[in-house]
VOPAGU-2260 file (C-alpha; in pm, 1 decimal, decimal comma):
REM VOPAGU-2260
SITE   aa  ch    i         X         Y         Z
SITE  UNK   A    0    7684,8     664,7    6334,9
SITE  UNK   A    1    7311,0     712,4    6278,3
SITE  UNK   A    2    7068,7     474,9    6444,5
SITE  UNK   A    3    6986,2     195,3    6204,2
SITE  UNK   A    4    6639,3      91,7    6102,7
SITE  UNK   A    5    6543,5    -268,7    6168,6
SITE  UNK   A    6    6829,0    -460,6    6011,7
SITE  UNK   A    7    6768,4    -736,0    5760,0
SITE  UNK   A    8    7131,7    -826,6    5698,5
SITE  UNK   A    9    7451,0    -854,9    5895,6
SITE  UNK   A   10    7704,8    -576,5    5935,4
SITE  UNK   A   11    8060,7    -591,8    5812,8
SITE  UNK   A   12    8271,5    -771,4    6074,0
SITE  UNK   A   13    8516,5    -488,7    6138,2
SITE  UNK   A   14    8244,9    -223,2    6161,9
SITE  UNK   A   15    8057,9    -440,1    6413,4
SITE  UNK   A   16    8369,3    -512,1    6620,8
SITE  UNK   A   17    8460,4    -142,1    6627,4
SITE  UNK   A   18    8122,3     -64,9    6787,5
SITE  UNK   A   19    8138,7    -340,8    7051,1
SITE  UNK   A   20    8381,6    -148,4    7271,9
SITE  UNK   A   21    8186,2     179,3    7271,6
SITE  UNK   A   22    8045,6     285,5    7610,4
SITE  UNK   A   23    7677,1     207,3    7655,6
SITE  UNK   A   24    7671,9     -75,6    7402,9
SITE  UNK   A   25    7569,6    -426,3    7508,9
SITE  UNK   A   26    7654,0    -742,7    7313,5
SITE  UNK   A   27    7393,4   -1021,4    7307,9
SITE  UNK   A   28    7464,7   -1364,9    7159,4
SITE  UNK   A   29    7193,0   -1619,8    7088,8
SITE  UNK   A   30    7085,3   -1861,7    6817,3
SITE  UNK   A   31    6939,0   -1648,7    6537,8
SITE  UNK   A   32    6829,1   -1286,6    6523,6
SITE  UNK   A   33    6487,8   -1349,1    6682,2
SITE  UNK   A   34    6647,3   -1500,8    6992,8
SITE  UNK   A   35    6898,4   -1214,1    7012,3
SITE  UNK   A   36    6616,0    -957,9    6996,2
SITE  UNK   A   37    6409,2   -1146,3    7255,1
SITE  UNK   A   38    6701,0   -1151,4    7499,7
SITE  UNK   A   39    6771,7    -782,7    7442,7
SITE  UNK   A   40    6407,3    -701,5    7508,6
SITE  UNK   A   41    6411,2    -917,8    7822,2
SITE  UNK   A   42    6711,9    -719,5    7945,9
SITE  UNK   A   43    6537,9    -389,3    7876,6
SITE  UNK   A   44    6779,2    -280,6    7603,1
SITE  UNK   A   45    6684,6     -33,1    7331,3
SITE  UNK   A   46    6561,6    -173,5    7002,6
SITE  UNK   A   47    6627,1    -171,5    6714,6
SITE  UNK   A   48    6974,4    -316,7    6738,7
SITE  UNK   A   49    7272,6    -114,6    6627,0
SITE  UNK   A   50    7360,4    -417,2    6415,6
SITE  UNK   A   51    7412,2    -792,0    6391,0
SITE  UNK   A   52    7708,8   -1008,2    6295,5
SITE  UNK   A   53    7808,6   -1374,9    6297,1
SITE  UNK   A   54    8121,8   -1551,4    6171,0
SITE  UNK   A   55    7913,3   -1772,0    5941,9
SITE  UNK   A   56    7649,7   -1519,7    5821,7
SITE  UNK   A   57    7368,2   -1709,1    5998,4
SITE  UNK   A   58    7179,6   -1437,3    6186,5
SITE  UNK   A   59    6890,8   -1410,4    5942,3
SITE  UNK   A   60    6863,9   -1772,1    5825,0
SITE  UNK   A   61    6535,3   -1943,5    5898,3
SITE  UNK   A   62    6533,7   -2172,3    6086,1
SITE  UNK   A   63    6821,4   -2040,9    6300,6
SITE  UNK   A   64    7144,4   -2226,4    6230,1
SITE  UNK   A   65    7396,2   -2082,5    6471,7
SITE  UNK   A   66    7505,0   -1808,3    6705,5
SITE  UNK   A   67    7425,7   -1451,3    6610,8
SITE  UNK   A   68    7567,5   -1143,6    6783,6
SITE  UNK   A   69    7354,8    -833,9    6825,2
SITE  UNK   A   70    7468,8    -498,8    6953,9
SITE  UNK   A   71    7226,4    -280,0    7149,2
SITE  UNK   A   72    7220,5      46,9    7342,4
SITE  UNK   A   73    7133,4      50,8    7710,5
């Protein structure tokens, strides 16, 4: 899978879940995409994210309305 540019929408659930188990990938959960990115940066992970997903499609809502999952490379 090619590295994605800065995402502006969430990935398909199954595609996201398939990538979670890959070696070298780290899952970050926080409230909204900005918080996910900030935590990934704090942990020294590689940006941009591989992708984002949430059960309620809330990652990119402003103001943040719920948990967003972001997937990053080490």
